N, C-alpha and C positions, 0 to 999 in steps of 0.2 A: 504494500500500500504506500502510495506517495504522500509525502508531507505537503501541506498547503503551499509552502514557498516554492518547491520544485514544480508543482502543478501550475502556479502562476507564471513561473519562468518559461515553462513549456507553452502555455497559452500565449504569452507575449511573443515568443519566437515564432510560433505558428501564425499568429496575427501579422507579424512583420513580414514573413515570407508571403502570405496571402496578399498583403498590400503591394509588395514589390512585383508579384506576378500580375496583379491587376493593372499596375502602372505600365508594365511592359506590354501587356495585351492591349491596353488603351493606346500606347505609343505606336504600336505596329498597325492596329486596325482602325483607330478612330481619329487620330490627330489630323491628318490631311482633310478628312471629311468635315470635321468640326471647324477647321480654319476656313475652308471654302464657304461653309454655311454662314459663319459669322461675318466674314468679309462682305458677303452679299446681303447682309441683314438690313432691315428698315432703318434709314438714317435717324428717324425720330426715336426709335428704341435705343439706338446707339448713343444718342445725346442724353437720354434719361440715364443710361448706365454710366455715362461719363460723370454725371453728378453723383451718382451712388458711389462710384469708385473713389471720389474725393473724400468720402467718410473714412477711407483707409489710409489717408495721408498721415504719416507719423508726426507731422508738426503739431496737430491738435492734441493728442494725448501727451506728447512730450512737454508741450507748453503748459497744459493743464496740470500735469503732475509736478513739473518744476516750479510753477508759480504757486501752487498750493503748498508745496514744501517750504518755499522761501517766505511766503506770507505767514505761515504758522511759526516758522523759526523766528522771524522778526517779532511777532506778537508775543512769543514765549519770553523774550528778553524783558518785557514789561510785567508779565504775569508770572510770578515765581512759584506759586503754590495754589492749591485749591482745585476744585472741579474743573474750572476753565482751563487750567494748565494741563490737566489730564486729557481734556477734549482736544486741545491744541496739539498735544503730543500724538494722539491717535490719528488726527487728520494729517499731521506732518508725515507720519509713517505711511499713511495711505498714498499721499502724493509721491513720496519717494518710491514706494512699491510700484506704482503705475509707471513712473519715469524709467525705473530700472528694468521692468518687465518688457516694455516696448523697446528701449534702447539695446538691451542685451540680445533680445531675439532678432532685432533688426541687424545687429552686427553679424550674427550667425547667418542670417539670410544673405547678407552681402558677401560673405565668404563663400556660401554655397553657389551664389550666382557666378562668381569668379570660377569656381571649380567646374560647374556644369556647362557654362557657356551656351545656353539655349537661346537661339535667335528669336527676335520678336516676330509675331505672326506676319506682319507685312514684309519683313525681310525673308521670311520662309518662302513666300511665293514669288516676290519680285527678283530676288537674288538666288533663289533655290538653295537657301541655307538651312535645309531641313535637317533636323537632328540636333546633336550636341557637339560642341567643340570645347574640349576641356581646357581649363586655365586661360580664359579669355579676359582681356582688359577692356575691350570695347563695350560701351553701354548698349550698343545695338545687339549685343549677345548676352544681355542680362535680363531675360524675361522670366526665368525660372530659378528658384521659386518666387512667387509674387510677394513683393514687399508690402503692397497695400493689403493683400489678404493676411499676411503675417501680422501686420499692425492691428487689423480689425479683430483677428482671433485673439491676439495677446490682450487687447483692451477688453474684449468680451470675457476672457478668462479672469482678468483682474476684477471686473465688475461682479462676476459670478462668485468669486472667492470672497470678496468683501461683503457683498449683499446677495446671498444665495437665492433670494426670491426674484432677483433681476435677470435670471437666466433667459426668459423669453426675449427681453430687450437685447441682450448680448447675442443670442442666437439669430435674431432678425438682423442685427447690425452686421455680424460676421458673415452670415449666409448671403446677405445682399451684396456685400463687397466681394466675396469669393465668386459669386455668380457673375457680377459685373466684370470681373477680370477675365473670364472666359471669353 
């Protein structure tokens, strides 16, 4: 009989292998179809998704987290004790958590973009740059993984962690941005 830890490890390994197989299958069979479909999409829908994708811009959560942290830190200098000081400390930590979650995951995504070298969809068709080109410095080859999707998911996870009942808002935000990036 397996112990629970080894069972979880096996489940994680099987899940990771399944995700990699699905990604490979998608890459081989659906990529070009999806690219052609979305490049011929209705311009009005494309404009709507351009607005939705802006919700995944890292500037907003980084600025919100950083300003919240700085504001609380400055206010704490005047308020040394009491319940207000505890509330300020809590909000200061939340601001820092949001900032670090988005910044650190963004740095990881930037590293992965460099490693994978996935061409942007318009370059795929116009310059036939289909596939991956490892270790690419050109921003034209930095479409995967999506930084906007990463930011939206990181922000949603922070919201969910801090306020568990906010998961529908986070799911809507992250799902909308991820869909808009396709």
